[in-house]
C-alpha positions in Angstrom: -8.6 -55.4 52.0 -7.0 -56.9 55.2 -8.6 -56.1 58.6 -5.4 -54.5 59.8 -5.3 -52.2 56.7 -9.0 -51.1 57.3 -8.3 -50.4 60.9 -5.3 -48.2 60.0 -7.5 -46.2 57.5 -10.3 -45.8 60.1 -7.7 -44.2 62.4 -6.6 -42.0 59.5 -10.3 -41.0 58.9 -10.6 -40.0 62.5 -7.5 -37.9 62.3 -8.9 -36.2 59.2 -12.1 -35.3 60.9 -10.2 -33.9 63.9 -8.2 -31.8 61.4 -11.3 -30.5 59.6 -12.7 -29.4 63.0 -9.6 -27.3 63.5 -10.0 -25.3 60.2 -11.8 -22.0 60.8 -15.0 -21.4 58.9 -14.3 -19.6 55.6 -10.6 -20.2 55.8 -9.1 -20.7 52.3 -7.9 -24.3 52.1 -4.8 -25.1 50.0 -3.7 -28.4 48.6 -0.1 -29.6 48.6 0.7 -27.8 45.3 -0.3 -24.6 47.1 -3.0 -23.7 44.5 -6.2 -22.1 45.9 -8.9 -24.7 46.2 -12.1 -24.2 44.2 -14.9 -23.3 46.6 -17.7 -24.6 44.4 -18.1 -26.7 41.3 -21.3 -26.4 39.5 -22.4 -29.4 37.3 -25.5 -30.3 35.4 -27.5 -33.4 36.3 -26.4 -36.3 34.1 -23.0 -34.9 33.3 -19.6 -36.0 34.6 -17.9 -34.1 37.4 -14.1 -34.2 38.0 -13.0 -32.8 41.4 -9.3 -32.0 41.1 -6.7 -32.7 43.7 -2.9 -32.4 43.0 -0.1 -33.9 45.0 3.7 -34.2 44.9 6.2 -36.9 45.7 6.4 -35.9 49.3 2.9 -37.3 50.0 2.8 -40.5 51.9 -1.0 -41.0 52.2 -4.0 -39.6 50.4 -7.8 -40.1 50.5 -11.1 -38.7 49.3 -14.0 -38.2 51.7 -17.6 -37.1 51.2 -19.2 -35.8 54.3 -18.4 -38.6 56.9 -17.7 -41.3 54.4 -14.4 -42.4 52.9 -14.7 -42.8 49.1 -11.1 -43.7 48.3 -8.1 -44.5 50.6 -5.1 -44.4 48.4 -5.9 -46.6 45.5 -8.4 -48.6 47.5 -12.1 -47.9 46.7 -14.3 -47.8 49.7 -17.4 -46.6 47.9 -19.8 -49.1 46.4 -21.0 -46.6 43.8 -19.9 -47.8 40.3 -20.1 -44.2 38.9 -17.2 -43.1 41.0 -13.5 -43.6 40.1 -10.1 -41.9 40.3 -8.4 -39.8 37.7 -4.6 -40.1 38.2 -1.6 -38.9 36.1 1.4 -40.5 37.5 1.8 -39.4 41.1 0.9 -35.7 40.6 -2.9 -36.0 40.3 -5.4 -37.6 42.6 -8.8 -36.4 41.3 -12.2 -37.8 41.9 -14.6 -38.5 38.9 -18.3 -38.9 39.3 -20.3 -40.0 36.2 -24.0 -39.3 35.6 -24.1 -36.9 38.5 -27.4 -36.7 40.4 -28.8 -34.4 43.0 -27.9 -36.7 45.9 -24.2 -36.2 44.9 -24.4 -32.6 45.9 -22.3 -31.8 49.0 -18.8 -31.3 50.3 -15.8 -33.4 49.1 -12.5 -33.4 50.8 -9.1 -34.5 49.5 -7.0 -35.3 52.5 -3.3 -35.6 52.1 -0.6 -36.8 54.6 2.9 -35.6 54.2 6.0 -36.1 56.4 5.6 -32.6 57.8 1.8 -32.3 58.3 -1.6 -33.3 56.9 -3.4 -30.9 54.5 -6.9 -30.9 53.0 -8.6 -29.4 50.0 -12.4 -29.0 50.2 -14.8 -28.5 47.3 -18.5 -28.2 47.4 -20.3 -29.8 44.5 -23.5 -28.0 43.3 -25.8 -30.0 41.0 -28.1 -28.1 38.7 -31.2 -29.7 37.1 -32.8 -28.5 33.9 -36.2 -27.0 34.1 -39.0 -29.5 33.4 -42.7 -28.8 33.2 -44.4 -31.7 34.9 -48.0 -30.4 34.9 -49.9 -28.0 32.6 -53.6 -27.3 32.0 -55.4 -29.3 29.4 -57.0 -27.6 26.3 -60.3 -25.9 27.3 -63.4 -24.4 25.8 -65.1 -21.5 27.6 -67.8 -19.0 27.0 -66.9 -15.4 26.4 -66.9 -13.4 29.7 -65.8 -16.4 31.8 -62.9 -16.3 34.2 -60.1 -18.6 33.2 -57.0 -19.9 35.1 -54.2 -21.7 33.3 -51.6 -23.6 35.3 -48.0 -24.6 34.5 -46.0 -26.3 37.2 -42.3 -26.9 36.7 -39.3 -28.2 38.7 -35.5 -27.6 38.4 -32.4 -26.4 40.3 -32.3 -23.5 40.5 -36.0 -22.9 40.6 -37.2 -22.2 37.0 -38.8 -18.9 35.9 -42.2 -19.5 34.2 -43.5 -17.1 31.5 -46.6 -17.1 29.4 -47.4 -15.8 25.9 -50.5 -15.9 23.7 -49.2 -16.9 20.3 -51.0 -14.2 18.3 -49.1 -12.0 15.9 -47.7 -9.9 18.7 -46.9 -12.8 21.1 -46.2 -10.3 23.9 -45.4 -11.7 27.4 -48.4 -12.1 29.7 -48.6 -11.2 33.4 -48.5 -14.7 35.1 -46.1 -17.3 36.5 -47.3 -20.7 37.7 -50.9 -19.6 37.3 -52.2 -17.3 34.5 -55.5 -15.6 35.4 -57.7 -14.2 32.6 -60.7 -12.2 34.0 -63.7 -12.0 31.7 -62.0 -13.6 28.7 -62.8 -12.1 25.3 -63.0 -13.7 21.8 -59.7 -12.0 20.8 -58.0 -13.8 23.7 -58.7 -17.2 22.2 -55.7 -19.2 20.8 -52.6 -21.1 21.7 -51.0 -20.2 25.0 -47.3 -21.0 25.5 -45.8 -21.8 28.9 -42.0 -21.7 29.1 -39.9 -22.8 32.1 -36.3 -21.8 32.1 -33.4 -21.7 34.6 -30.4 -21.3 32.2 -29.2 -24.8 32.9 -30.4 -26.2 29.5 -32.9 -25.3 26.7 -36.2 -24.1 28.3 -39.0 -26.6 28.5 -42.1 -25.4 26.6 -45.8 -26.6 26.7 -48.9 -25.3 25.0 -52.6 -24.9 26.0 -55.3 -24.3 23.4 -58.1 -22.0 24.5 -61.4 -21.9 22.5 -63.8 -19.0 23.4 -67.4 -19.4 22.5 -69.5 -16.3 21.6 -72.8 -15.6 19.9 -73.1 -14.7 16.2 -72.3 -11.3 14.9 -73.2 -10.5 11.3 -70.3 -8.7 9.8 -71.3 -8.2 6.2 -74.3 -8.5 3.9 -74.5 -8.1 0.1 -77.7 -7.1 -1.7 -78.0 -7.3 -5.5 -80.0 -5.7 -8.4 -80.6 -8.4 -10.9 -82.9 -7.8 -13.9 -86.0 -10.0 -14.4 -85.2 -13.4 -15.7 -81.6 -13.4 -14.4 -79.9 -14.9 -11.4 -80.2 -13.0 -8.1 -77.7 -13.6 -5.3 -77.9 -12.4 -1.7 -74.9 -12.9 0.7 -74.5 -12.9 4.5 -71.4 -13.4 6.6 -71.3 -13.9 10.4 -68.6 -14.6 13.0 -69.4 -17.0 15.9 -68.0 -19.9 17.9 -69.4 -22.5 17.5 -69.9 -22.0 13.8 -73.3 -20.4 13.2 -76.3 -22.0 11.5 -78.0 -19.9 8.9 -81.7 -19.4 7.9 -83.2 -17.2 5.2 -86.7 -15.6 5.5 -89.0 -13.6 3.1 -91.4 -11.8 5.3 -92.3 -14.4 8.0 -91.8 -17.4 5.7 -88.6 -19.5 6.0 -87.0 -20.3 2.7 -85.6 -23.6 1.8 -84.0 -25.3 -1.2 -86.9 -25.5 -3.7 -87.4 -25.1 -7.4 -85.8 -21.7 -8.2 -84.2 -21.2 -4.8 -80.8 -22.5 -3.7 -79.2 -21.8 -0.3 -75.5 -22.5 0.2 -73.7 -22.4 3.5 -69.9 -22.6 4.0 -68.6 -22.0 7.4 -69.5 -18.4 8.4 -70.9 -17.5 5.0 -74.2 -18.2 3.3 -75.6 -17.3 -0.2 -79.2 -17.2 -1.3 -79.5 -17.7 -5.0 -82.8 -17.0 -6.9 -83.0 -18.3 -10.5 -85.1 -16.5 -13.1 -86.0 -13.5 -10.9 -89.6 -12.2 -11.2 -91.2 -9.0 -10.1 -92.6 -10.8 -7.0 -89.0 -11.7 -5.9 -87.9 -8.1 -5.4 -87.9 -6.9 -1.8 -86.6 -7.5 1.7 -85.0 -10.8 2.8 -83.8 -11.6 6.3 -80.6 -13.6 7.1 -80.5 -15.2 10.6 -77.3 -16.5 12.1 -77.6 -18.5 15.3 -75.7 -20.9 17.7 -76.5 -22.1 21.2 -75.3 -18.8 22.7 -77.6 -16.5 20.7 -78.8 -15.2 17.3 -78.6 -12.1 15.1 -80.4 -11.1 12.0 -79.9 -8.6 9.2 -81.9 -7.4 6.2 -80.7 -8.0 2.7 -82.4 -6.6 -0.4 -83.1 -7.8 -3.9 -83.5 -4.5 -5.7 -85.0 -3.7 -9.1 -82.1 -2.6 -11.4 -81.3 1.0 -10.8 -83.6 1.5 -7.8 -81.4 0.2 -4.9 -79.7 3.5 -4.3 -82.8 5.6 -5.1 -84.9 3.6 -2.6 -82.3 4.1 0.2 -81.9 7.8 -0.7 -85.6 8.4 -0.9 -86.2 6.8 2.5 -83.5 8.9 4.1 -84.7 12.1 2.4 -88.4 11.5 3.4 -87.4 10.8 7.0 -85.3 13.9 7.2 -88.0 16.1 5.7 -90.6 14.6 8.1 -88.3 15.4 11.1 -87.8 18.9 9.8 -91.5 19.6 9.4 -92.2 18.1 12.8 -89.6 20.4 14.4 -91.2 23.5 12.8 -94.6 22.4 13.9 -93.4 21.9 17.5 -91.9 25.4 17.5 -95.0 27.0 16.0 -97.4 25.4 18.5 -94.9 25.8 21.4 -95.0 22.0 22.2 
């Protein structure tokens, strides 16, 4: 562009600025085609924005400005940004196109038009929205039951994203937390996969996950006694819940049992089975299952009954105890103790 030409447009720019200063705040600006100008255009980051401006054959000069900078003066491009160009349809449209819009493109854009009668302007404010993105989330953690836990999920976006949490158990109900989720005295049923979701309705929500493992001591949930006849196979079972997975031991009286001739101990996860081959009279009685991990231990009695005596033994024991308590009560009343 010639020096004289640039000097002319600088003078035009100055006159445009003086004109903008005379427009009252909030005054609805109209372009030459007398259509109401769009106050705001909202565009998503990375998309293409087209800011419309329509003219007629009475226009002598036209330009696009952004803040205090001339982007186009007529057909001459003053901006060095390769993403910016004009959209024209004959002499009726003089629109500005910005490709791959970014946040620094946000702001006021002015289409300034010079006619034979008077100059006119059309102002548009470009708003750039950015999809929600989670840029930092807690790592997977292992804690002991009863500990206090804080999970974090930090996200960015325009507008500011809403952050929600869920524990992906069967109900998957929303949890009370935003950037930070506090769990006071975490329990074993609160272990699992936690979902953090950041959304601002600009694009598909961003989702990240945190796995929480809760350690707790063993709790024996089930035992199974048996009543094998002499010479047959006897099996005793014991089931426990624990994290980490429990270790099992079997005892007869104070003696720890191991895999020896006639005895086989199997352990699978939280279950153990004691198998006694060729049961003898000496094998009948009380056995103890012990489940343990580094947080604690629990034991339970399991019985190898003589056939037909298991229920009788329990019933006799309960009846004897009840009878003794009844006699003791009468004696206490008789002697006024």
